[in-house]
N, C-alpha and C positions, 0 to 999 in steps of 0.2 A: 451309746452303753447300755446294756441291760440292767435293767434295776430290780430287785427282789424285795418283796417285803414279806416277813413274816408274820406271823398270828396265833393264838390259840396257846399260848403260857398261861401260866397261872399257879395257885396253889393248892396242892392235893396231899391227901394221906396215903400214906404206905399201903401199897396194893391196890392204889386206883389208877385211872384212866385218863390218857390226854389225849386229843389230837390237835397236831401242831399244822398249819397251813404254809406255803410258802408261794406267793403268786408273783410270776413274772411279768415283765414289761412288755416282753418283745414275743412275737410267734415262734422266731427262728428256734426257741429253746427244744421245741418239740424234735428238734434234730439231736439233741444230744445229753448226755448224762446229769443228772441232778443229783445232788447229795446235800445229807445234813452231817454238821458236827457240831461238837459241844465244847464249853471252856467251863469248867469250874472255878471258883474265887481260888486264884492261887497257883494253879495248876495251867499245863499247856493246852491247846485244843487240841481235840480227840475225834478221830472220826467216827461217826456213828453207822451210817447206812448209804448206799449210793444205790439209784435205778438207771438203767440205760433207755434208750428211746424205744426199745423193744420188750422191757419190761423185767429184764434181767436184774437179780439184784445181789448185792452183798452187804453183809453186817460186820460191825466191829464184834468182838468177843463179847463182850461185857454187855451187851444189848441181845445177842442173840436168841431166838426162842420167845422174847418180851416183846420188841419193836418189829412196826412192819410198815416197809417204805413204799408208799404208789404216788402214780401220778393221772393226770387227766389231761390230756394235750389240748384238748379241744377248750379246756379253762388257763391253757398256760400254767396249771398249778402242779403242785408236789405237795404229798402231805408225809406225815411220820405219824402213824397211830403207835402210842405208847401204853402198855399194860402192865401190870404186876409193878407198878413204879415203885422204886427204893429210894431212900434218902440220898444214897451216891449218886444216884441219877439228876439231883440238883445242879443245874448248869443254866448258864445261857446257851439257847441252841442257836445256831446258824445255818443258813438255805446257803447252798455253792453252787455254781455252775462251773466246772472246774477249767473247761475250754475255753471259758471267758474271762478266767480270775475274777468273777463277780460275787458279793457275800452281801446279805442281807444285814440289817441293821442288829438283828437277834432277837429273841423272845426268851423272858426269863421262866425257867419250870423249877419250882420248889416242891420238895416233896416232905413232909411232916411226918414225924413218928406216930 
């Protein structure tokens, strides 16, 4: 079963930027969609973005225009570039491969005022 490892989370001030990385353990992920979700404390998991194998992207309304999802198939890796961060972006961010129902362990992003 494919394993996903997220990294890049941390503490940032409002208006700042972070880049999250998701590394997959198997080469097969190049043939499938990769997605990011997030879950704030006490709230349900929320869709953030998805990228297809050919680079087509879809974003959640709350991050559209601020976040960019990308992938590097040669490295079995997906990225989430987050700009203009707001306190409401504070959450644990998870990488997901929908076709494999695979999830990473999550990485915490905290945006301070």
